[in-house]
C-alpha positions as CSV (number, residue, x, y, z in Angstrom):
1,M,0.0,-0.1,-0.3
2,Y,1.0,3.7,-0.7
3,Y,0.3,6.8,-0.3
4,S,0.6,9.7,-3.1
5,M,1.2,13.3,-2.6
6,T,3.3,16.1,-4.3
7,V,5.6,17.4,-2.0
8,A,7.8,20.6,-3.2
9,G,6.1,20.2,-6.8
10,L,7.4,16.8,-6.9
11,K,5.0,13.3,-6.7
12,R,5.9,10.8,-4.6
13,D,4.6,7.8,-3.6
14,L,5.0,6.5,-0.1
15,P,5.0,3.1,2.1
16,I,2.5,2.7,4.0
17,C,3.9,1.3,7.5
18,P,2.2,-0.2,10.6
19,V,3.4,1.5,13.9
20,N,0.5,-1.1,15.8
21,E,-2.5,-2.6,15.8
22,N,-4.3,0.8,15.1
23,L,-2.3,3.0,13.6
24,S,-0.2,3.2,10.0
25,I,2.1,6.1,8.4
26,A,3.0,6.8,5.8
27,G,6.9,6.1,5.6
28,F,8.6,9.7,4.2
29,V,12.4,9.9,3.7
30,I,14.5,12.2,2.0
31,F,17.4,10.3,2.0
32,G,18.9,9.1,-1.3
33,D,16.3,11.5,-3.0
34,Q,18.4,14.5,-3.8
35,E,16.1,15.8,-6.5
36,L,13.4,16.0,-3.2
37,T,15.7,17.5,-0.7
38,V,16.8,20.1,-3.2
39,A,13.3,21.3,-3.8
40,C,12.2,20.6,-0.3
41,A,15.3,23.1,0.9
42,R,14.4,25.6,-1.6
43,E,10.5,25.7,-0.4
44,L,11.5,26.2,3.1
45,L,14.0,29.0,2.8
46,K,11.1,30.9,1.4
47,K,9.2,30.3,4.7
48,A,11.9,30.2,7.0
49,P,12.1,33.4,9.2
50,E,15.5,35.0,9.8
51,Y,18.1,33.0,11.7
52,D,21.5,32.4,12.8
53,Y,21.5,29.0,12.4
54,I,20.0,26.1,11.5
55,I,19.8,22.9,13.7
56,T,18.0,19.4,13.1
57,A,18.6,16.0,14.9
58,E,20.2,13.0,13.6
59,A,19.5,11.0,11.1
60,K,16.9,11.9,8.5
61,G,16.9,15.8,8.9
62,I,20.6,16.3,8.3
63,P,20.4,16.4,4.4
64,L,17.4,18.3,4.7
65,A,19.7,20.8,6.6
66,H,22.7,20.6,4.8
67,E,20.6,21.3,1.8
68,M,18.9,24.7,3.2
69,A,22.6,25.7,4.9
70,R,24.0,25.4,1.2
71,Q,21.1,27.4,-0.6
72,A,21.0,29.9,1.9
73,G,25.0,30.1,2.1
74,D,25.4,29.5,5.8
75,A,28.7,28.6,7.1
76,K,27.3,26.1,9.7
77,Y,24.5,24.5,11.1
78,F,24.5,21.9,13.9
79,V,23.0,18.1,14.1
80,A,22.0,16.8,17.7
81,R,23.4,13.5,17.7
82,K,21.7,10.1,19.4
83,G,25.0,9.0,21.0
84,S,28.0,11.3,22.0
85,K,30.8,10.6,20.4
86,L,34.7,10.9,21.3
87,Y,35.5,13.8,19.5
88,M,32.2,15.9,21.6
89,R,33.2,17.7,24.4
90,D,30.7,19.4,27.4
91,T,28.1,17.8,25.7
92,F,24.8,17.7,27.3
93,G,21.5,15.7,26.1
94,V,18.0,15.4,26.4
95,A,15.7,12.1,25.9
96,V,13.3,12.1,23.4
97,R,10.7,9.0,22.0
98,S,9.6,9.8,18.2
99,I,6.5,8.1,16.6
100,T,9.1,6.0,14.4
101,T,11.2,4.7,17.0
102,D,10.1,1.8,19.7
103,R,12.0,3.0,22.4
104,E,13.3,5.9,24.4
105,Q,16.3,7.7,22.2
106,H,18.7,10.7,23.6
107,L,20.2,13.6,21.3
108,Y,23.2,15.3,23.0
109,L,25.0,18.5,21.7
110,D,28.9,19.5,22.0
111,G,29.5,22.1,24.2
112,A,31.6,24.2,21.4
113,D,28.0,24.0,19.5
114,A,26.2,25.2,22.4
115,K,28.7,28.1,22.7
116,L,27.9,29.4,19.3
117,I,24.2,28.8,19.8
118,N,24.4,30.8,23.0
119,G,22.8,34.2,22.1
120,K,22.1,33.2,18.7
121,R,18.3,32.6,16.9
122,V,18.2,29.2,15.9
123,L,16.0,27.1,13.7
124,I,15.2,24.5,14.5
125,L,14.4,22.1,11.1
126,D,13.0,18.5,10.9
127,D,11.4,16.1,7.7
128,V,8.5,15.5,9.9
129,I,6.6,16.5,12.7
130,S,4.1,14.2,14.0
131,T,4.0,14.0,17.6
132,G,6.6,16.8,18.3
133,E,8.6,14.7,20.6
134,S,11.8,15.4,18.3
135,L,11.1,18.9,18.6
136,S,10.4,19.2,22.2
137,A,13.9,17.5,22.6
138,L,15.8,20.2,20.2
139,E,14.2,23.2,21.9
140,A,15.6,22.3,25.2
141,L,18.5,21.6,23.6
142,V,18.8,24.9,21.7
143,E,17.4,26.4,25.2
144,K,20.4,24.6,27.4
145,A,22.5,26.1,25.1
146,G,21.2,30.0,25.3
147,G,19.8,30.2,21.8
148,I,16.8,31.7,20.6
149,I,14.3,29.1,19.0
150,C,13.0,31.5,15.8
151,G,11.4,29.3,14.3
152,R,10.1,25.4,14.3
153,M,9.8,23.8,10.4
154,A,9.5,20.6,8.7
155,I,8.6,19.4,5.4
156,L,5.5,17.7,6.5
157,A,3.5,17.8,9.8
158,E,1.7,14.6,10.6
159,G,-1.7,13.6,12.3
160,D,-2.3,16.5,14.7
161,A,0.8,18.1,14.0
162,Q,-1.0,20.1,11.1
163,K,-3.3,21.9,13.7
164,R,-0.1,23.6,15.6
165,D,0.3,27.0,15.0
166,D,4.3,27.5,15.9
167,I,5.5,25.8,13.1
168,I,5.9,26.2,9.3
169,Y,5.3,23.1,6.9
170,L,5.1,22.2,3.4
171,E,2.2,19.4,3.0
172,P,-0.2,18.0,5.8
173,L,0.4,14.2,6.0
174,P,-2.8,11.9,7.1
175,L,-2.1,9.0,9.8
176,F,-3.9,5.9,8.6
177,N,-5.5,2.5,9.4
178,P,-4.3,-0.2,9.2
179,D,-5.9,-1.5,6.2
180,G,-4.7,2.1,4.5
181,T,-7.4,3.9,4.5
182,V,-6.6,7.8,6.1
183,K,-7.8,7.9,9.5
184,A,-10.7,10.4,10.2
């Protein structure tokens, strides 16, 4: 089963994937889809508020953040990592549980990145916002670093996220019943 949609002028067929016995989601992945990543970055930048830095969570938002930074001429963007790496210093983290993950995870920010974020306008970016858990974790990291959240953006807003007035997104994405029909 697939859900067909147009995003940033490009048609894509998204596989419908079961989350549990009562819920399925359309799998939206920009990894490897350079055409879609470039187009979505272009359209999001048209809607973006003024910012100093972009931050995203590892991993699916990375190509989008990279492409937005490239198109905007930004020298740097930040990635909240799922694990603290040996080269990271003075890290701090927050817990997160997203709709596509079956367990609690953590996101970490490097201390050197936090120093750069301190006092700066930070645009939070993700590929899809659904429950808002990843978004909340990124907000907590930015706030701990002393950054000023100037906006929240995603390619797609899924389910109840479509009703939020604090996010900017390109297209809505419905939730699905196990049989592939759109949830009412």
